[in-house]
C-alpha positions in Angstrom: -38.0 19.4 36.7 -37.0 22.3 39.1 -35.0 24.0 36.3 -38.0 23.7 33.9 -40.3 25.2 36.6 -37.9 28.1 36.9 -37.8 28.8 33.2 -34.4 27.4 32.5 -33.9 26.1 29.0 -36.0 28.6 27.2 -33.1 30.8 25.9 -33.2 29.0 22.5 -29.4 28.9 22.4 -29.0 25.9 24.7 -31.0 22.8 25.4 -32.3 22.3 29.0 -29.6 19.8 29.7 -26.8 22.0 28.5 -28.1 25.0 30.4 -28.5 23.0 33.6 -25.0 21.6 33.2 -23.6 25.1 32.8 -25.5 26.2 35.9 -24.1 23.3 37.9 -20.6 23.9 36.7 -20.9 27.6 37.8 -22.3 26.6 41.2 -19.4 24.1 41.6 -16.8 26.7 40.5 -18.0 29.2 43.1 -18.2 26.5 45.9 -21.9 26.2 46.4 -22.0 22.6 45.4 -19.8 19.7 44.4 -20.6 18.5 40.8 -18.6 17.1 37.9 -19.8 16.4 34.4 -18.1 13.0 34.1 -19.5 9.5 33.6 -20.4 8.1 37.0 -20.5 11.6 38.7 -22.8 13.5 36.4 -25.9 12.4 38.4 -24.4 13.3 41.8 -24.9 16.8 43.2 -23.4 17.3 46.6 -25.4 20.1 48.3 -23.7 19.7 51.6 -20.0 19.3 51.1 -19.7 18.1 54.7 -21.2 14.8 53.6 -18.2 14.3 51.3 -15.8 15.3 54.0 -17.4 12.9 56.5 -17.2 10.1 54.1 -13.6 10.7 53.2 -12.6 11.1 56.8 -14.1 7.7 57.7 -11.3 6.2 55.5 -8.5 8.8 55.9 -8.0 9.1 59.6 -5.6 8.3 62.4 -7.2 5.4 64.1 -4.5 5.3 66.7 -5.3 8.8 68.0 -9.0 9.2 67.4 -11.9 7.5 68.9 -13.5 4.5 67.3 -16.3 4.9 64.9 -19.3 2.5 64.9 -18.0 0.7 61.7 -14.6 0.0 63.3 -15.8 -2.9 65.5 -17.5 -4.6 62.5 -14.4 -4.1 60.4 -12.0 -5.5 63.0 -14.2 -8.5 63.7 -15.2 -9.4 60.1 -12.2 -8.2 58.1 -9.2 -8.1 60.4 -6.6 -8.6 57.6 -8.1 -5.9 55.5 -8.3 -3.5 58.6 -4.7 -4.2 59.4 -3.7 -3.6 55.7 -5.3 -0.2 55.8 -4.5 1.1 59.3 -2.0 -1.0 61.2 0.6 -2.5 58.8 1.7 0.8 57.2 0.7 -0.5 53.8 -2.3 1.8 53.6 -4.3 -0.5 51.3 -8.0 -0.1 51.1 -9.7 -3.3 50.1 -13.1 -3.1 48.3 -14.6 -5.4 50.8 -13.8 -2.9 53.6 -15.5 -0.1 51.7 -19.0 -1.5 52.4 -18.2 -1.8 56.1 -16.8 1.8 56.3 -19.7 3.2 54.3 -22.5 0.8 55.4 -25.9 0.2 53.8 -28.4 2.5 55.3 -26.0 5.3 55.4 -24.7 4.9 51.8 -26.2 3.3 48.8 -24.0 1.2 46.5 -24.3 4.0 43.9 -23.1 6.5 46.5 -20.2 4.3 47.4 -19.1 4.0 43.8 -19.4 7.8 43.4 -17.4 8.4 46.5 -14.7 6.1 45.3 -14.6 7.9 42.0 -14.3 11.3 43.8 -11.6 10.1 46.1 -9.7 8.9 43.0 -10.3 12.2 41.2 -8.9 14.2 44.1 -6.0 11.8 44.4 -6.9 10.7 47.9 -6.8 7.1 46.9 -5.0 5.4 44.0 -6.2 2.2 42.3 -3.7 -0.7 42.6 -4.1 -2.6 39.4 -1.5 -5.3 40.2 -3.2 -6.1 43.5 -6.4 -8.1 44.1 -8.3 -7.9 47.3 -10.5 -10.2 49.1 -12.5 -12.3 46.7 -10.7 -10.7 43.8 -12.0 -7.2 44.6 -10.3 -3.9 43.9 -7.6 -2.4 46.1 -6.6 1.3 46.5 -3.5 2.8 48.1 -4.3 5.6 50.5 -1.3 7.8 50.4 -2.2 9.8 53.5 -2.1 6.6 55.6 1.3 5.4 54.5 3.8 4.9 57.3 6.8 7.1 57.6 9.9 5.3 56.5 11.8 3.7 59.4 15.2 4.3 57.8 16.5 7.1 55.7 15.6 6.9 52.0 18.7 5.8 50.1 20.1 8.2 47.6 22.1 7.4 44.5 24.5 9.8 42.7 24.7 9.6 39.0 27.8 9.9 36.9 26.7 13.5 36.2 26.7 14.3 39.9 22.9 14.4 40.3 21.4 12.9 43.4 18.3 10.8 43.1 16.1 9.3 45.8 15.4 5.6 45.6 11.9 4.5 46.6 11.1 0.8 47.1 7.5 -0.3 47.6 7.0 -3.8 49.0 
């Protein structure tokens, strides 16, 4: 509606939707907004990137060194195993049930939570774990930034050709 009021879409070469998409892509490319023309994200235009940073840093943070957030008490009380799997065990596993606690109703809609998950996956900040099921069969993501440092040196193998390879074992 705003684009129509401003005369967008009257070039004759492009439809209104195509011209708006090109405009949004340009604004994204120069850093004015965050917008992606992908299913699930096409309807999300982030005008204030700090909103996205705040949401991501609610998940990706050092809970041992930073002050507690209001959602932490609820998560520790209602989902202690899921909290431990994300922050305390070194596993860095984000359970879908914990997402609704970290991004609670009133602050985030279910649609915004789904879009945030999709953006975090797109940026590689979380990785879907297809072989794991969370609480009540929900989805689980690995949060690489929260993985614990290995307690022992990573073993190395030397091939017959003399090349050294690191061996990584994930439990």
